[in-house]
N, C-alpha and C positions, 0 to 999 in steps of 0.2 A: 092282310096288311104286311105281315112278315115275308111273304113270298115276293111281294111287289117290291119291299125294300131290297131283299136279296138280288132280286133281278136288276134293280137300278144300280146297286153296287157292282154287280157283275158287268154291266154295261160300261160303268165308268172304268172299270179296271180295263177292259177291253180297249175303250178308246184311249186310255193313258198308255198302253202298252203300244197301240198303233202310232201315237204321237212320238214316243221314245224311239221307236224304229225309224220314224221318218227323220228324226233328228241325227240319229247315228248315220244313216244313209246319207243325208245331206253332208254332214261333217266329213264322212269318208270320201266322198266325191271331191270336196273343196280341199281337203288334204292332199289329194293326189295331183289336183290341178295346180295349186298354188304353193303347198308346202304348209306345215302346222304353223309356223310362225307368222305367215302373213294372213291367217285367216281369223276373223273375230268371231265372237258369239253373234253379233248382229248379222254377219255374213251367213252364219248358218241359220239363223232364224229366217232370213230372207229366202234361203234356198229351200227351206222347209215349209214356207208359207205360213210363218208364225211370227208372233211379235217377240221382241227381246224378253220381256217378262215371261212370255208363254215357254221359252227355252229354259228359263231359269226356274221354272217350277218343277222341271225334271232334272236337271243338272245344275249344280252350283257353281260350275266353271268350265272353261275350255278344257282344263287338264282332266277333269272328271270324265269329260266325254271321251277324250283320248285314252283314259285309263280302260274305259269299257270296251272301246275299239280294240285295243292291243289284247285285251284278255279274251275277247271273241275270236281273235285271229288263230290264236293257238289251242284253245280249248278243244276244238274238235280234233285237230291232230293228235294231241296228247290223248284224248279219248281213244281214238283209234289205236294208239300204240298200246294202251292198257288193255284193250280187248283181245290183243293178240299174243300168241306165244312168241318165242324169241326167233323170229323168222325175218331175214334181212328183206325179204319180198315187200315187206310192209312199207318200206321207204317208197317204193314205186306206187303202191296203192295210194299212199297219201299224196304224192306228187300228182297222181291222175286226178284225185279228189279235189286238190286245190285248184287245178287247171279248169275244173268245171264250176267252181264257186264264183259266181259272178263278181268281178271287181278285186278278187282276193290278192292275186299277184301284184297288180299295180299298187294297191294299197300297202301291202307287206314291203314290197321292194322300196317304195318311197319312204316309208316311215322308218325301215331298218337303216337306210342310207343317212336320212337326217338325223336319227337318233345317235349317231356316232359321236356327235358333240356332246361333251360332258355336261354342257348347259340345258340340253334337251330334257323336258320333264319324262320321256319315255327311255332315257339312257340306261337306267339301272334295270328296267324291266327287260330290255333287250339283252343287256349283258347277261342277266340270269337265264334268259331263254337259251342263248348260246351255250352257256355252262351245262343246262339240263340236257340239252340235246346232244352235246359231245358226250355227256355221261350215258344217256340212254343208248346212243349209237354204239359207244364201246361196248356196253353189255351185249347188244345183238351181234357185234361182230366176234366177241369173245365166244358166245354160244356157238355161232356158226362154225368157229375154229374147232371147238370141243366136239361138235357133232360131225366133223369131217366134211361140211359143206364148203369151208374155205381151206386152203392149204394151212398146215400147221405154222409155217413161217410168216404167215400174214401178221402184220403190226395192227393189232386191234385199236389201240388207242390213235395211232397215226392215221388209219383209214377212217375212223370216225370223224376226226377234225377235217380231213381232206373232203370227205363225202358232204358233210355239212356246208363247208366253204364252197365247193363246187355247185352244190345245189343253190346256194344263195346267188352265186354268180349267174348260173343259168336262167334263174327266174328273172333277174335284171336283164340280161342280154335278150331274153324273149320278147321284152317290151320294145326294143328297138329292131330286132330282127326276127318278127313272129313267123315268117315263112321259111326260116332256116334253123330255128332252135325249138325242138319238141322236148321239153323238160322230162316228162316221164320216160319216153323213149330212150333218151340219153342215160338217165339213171339206170335203167334196166340193162342197157348195153354195158355200162361200167361194172355193175354188179356182176354180170356173166362173164366179163373179162376176169374180174378177181377170182371167179369159180373155175376158170380155165375153160369156159364153154363159150362157143361162137354164139354171137347175138342173134336173136329171133327177128329183130326188127332192123329195117335199113334206115339208118339215120344220116346216111352220107349226103354230102352236097358237092355240086362241082367246084373245084378250086379256081379262082380267079387268077389271071395272069398277074405278074408282079406289078405291072403298070396300070392295072384297071381300078385300084382302089384309091381313095383319097389319100392325100400326103398330110402328115402333121404340118401345121403352120410353123414358120419360122419366126421366132420373137427377136425383134431388135429393138433397141432404144437409142437411135442415132439421130433423132430429129432436134434441131435447135441448138442452143447452148447448153454448156454443162449445167448450170442452175436449173433450168427447165428439164433436162434429162433426170436429174436428181430427184425433182420434184415428181415426175411421172412415176419413177421407180417407187416412190414412197407411196404414192397413190394406190398402185397396183398392189404393193405389199399389204397396205391396210386393207383395201378391197378384198383380197385374198381371205385375210383373217376374218373378216366380217361375213362374207360368203360362206366360209367353212362353219362359222358359230350359228348364223341365222338363215342361211339360204339365200338365194338371189331375190325372191320377191319380197322378203320379209325386210331386206336391207334397203336403206334408202342413200341416196347420193348425200344428202346432208349429213347423215351419221358417219359417212365414210370421210367426207371432208373435216368434220369435227376431229376425227382421229388423227387426220394428217396435221391439223391446226391451220386449216386454210377456210375459206369461205366456198360455199357451193358454186358460186359463179366462176371462182378461180379454178375449181376442178372441172367445170364444163369447158373452160379454155382449153384444157388438155384432152378432154374426152367429151364427145358430143352428147352422150347419152349413157344411161346405165347399160344398156345392151353393148355399146361401144367399149365400156370399161370392162365387161364380162369377157368379151373377145379378147382383150389385151391379158387379162387374168389367165384365161386357159392357155394362150399361146406362151406366156412366161412360165406356166406350169410344166408344159410339155418340154420346153426348152431346158428348164433346170433339171427335171427329172432325168432327162437323157434318152428318151425313148427312140429318138430318130437312129442312133446307132445300132439299137436292138433290131429294129426292122429294116435294115439295109440288106437288100437281097444279094449283095456281093459277099456277105460275111459267111465265113465257115460255120455251117448249121450246127454241127455238133459242138464246136467251141462256143458258139453264141447261147445254145441252150444251157450248157453247163456253167456259163458265165451268169445266168440269171439270178441264182439264189444269191451271190455275192452282191448283185446290183440291188436286188431286194433289201438285203441286209444295210446296204450303205444308205438307201433312201429312208428306211425306218429310223436310222440313227441321225440323218443329217437334215431330212426334210420331212418330219411327221406332219407338219401343218399343211403341206402340199398333198399328202396322202388323204387326210381328212377333207380337204377342199374337193379332191375327185371323188370321194365316196358320197359327200353331200350333193354336189351338183350332178353326178351322173343319175343319182336316184331321183331328185328333183326334176331333172330334164327328161325323165321318161315319159312325161306328158308331152303329148305332140305340140301342144301351144307353147311349149317353152322354148325361148330362143337359141339355146344350146342343143335342142334335140337333135337337130340335122348334124351336128358336130360329133356327138356321141354315137349316133347311128354309124357314120361313116367311120369313125374310129375303131368300133367294135368290128365291123365289116373288114377293115383294112388289116387289123391286128390277127384276125382269124385267118384270113387269106394269106398273109405273109407268114404266119407260123406254119400254116398248111404247106406253103411251098418249101419251107425249111424242112419239114418232117419228111415230105416226099423225096426230097434229095437225100435222105439218109439212107434210103432203100431198106427200111428195117423188115419188110417182108410182107406178103399178101394179108396177112392177119391184122395188120395195122392200116386203119383208115386215116389218112393224113389230116382230112378236114374235122373228123370227130376229135382226133386228138388235139387239134388245135384249138378247136372250140372249147374243148373240156380244159385245157390249160390256161385259156384266157379267163374262163369263169373260175377256175381254181384260185388263180392269182387274184383277181378282184375279191372273191370271198374270203380268202385268207387275210386280205388287207382290212376288210371289214371286221372280221373277228379279232384282228390284233388291235384295232382301235378300241373295241370293247374290253379286251382283256389281254393287254400286252405280255403279262407275266406268265400267261398260259399257253399262247400261241406265237411260234416263231416262224414268220413267213418264209424266211430263208431255208430253214431246216425242212419245212414240210414242202416246198418247191423242190428242194434237192432230192428228198426222198422220191417224189413222183417222177421227176425227170430221169433219175437213175434207173427207176424201174421201166420207164418208156424205153430208154436207150438199150436195155438189157433184153428187150423183146425180140 
């Protein structure tokens, strides 16, 4: 009898574990597709083939499911770091491991971008994750300097911040440009550059001509009379705040209309759909941040690159909400079904190609691959903004960009 009871208990435990795994897998897929805020426990139950009470028998809330998912995302990486001696090659190994874990990069990139909003339940977890990673990376770089693997003048703390930032940025960009961005290979190339060693792998890609990439849209608000233009502007501003806080899918037109103090029908008089409003929000964001001047192919490349840190400082001081909006939407739109996916795909391709064109005009020498340096710069900038949104007192986007660009121009 005792053996039978033990066997029954074991079978139940196995069944419960399988059900929990199915719930977590279903939730992860839905979080990537729609964003955390737009997914309900009932959605997760339906995706897993369970009833709502069936999910609640294993998890008390959606936040608890998210907490388990976030914990699982980083546990394997931290275990790998703990198993290794102070060797900077561990970063490449982890990146390679993550690229082989089904669904890891889409899930991590989506949640990391969404959780930049302080209202997100995973915000504190990701903030602490970034702090831990910067600390661990700094220790690894410090040991590499002490062992002579890296030059003595290497800034261990700064390199740790920049490596973590570029890594996050590359993972996001790889979801839009999977045929052009190989995260482990690019990390390996960068680390070997820091050591003064030629890269073992070829990560170069052809540089597109200046006119081949998509242009940023020009935002204008010149339709109708002044009262109508003012109302359109207010709608876009409020929509930007709501999208930054909750994501596109979780936000509703009714909610945005209430923030403006108008009815939903009045909002629809100005914007025919939520997708139409999203397009206006993105266009205004690009126009306000002022990226068009940065990517003007006629500008002086050295002067343009040297001006980027001051531009980043200005944006952080004057438009923090637009930086958060970009972080949330670019992460959420990594799913191909998102209405802004094509925009961000074109944006990343254009930004990399334009920066590659600038860098090639600098004629820095045969050891500098313009496309690689351009992709690394775009990823670094995006990742630094992400880190800054989590920990503005510890990460200065302008200072870190300046350190990187100064080093690039000195090569």
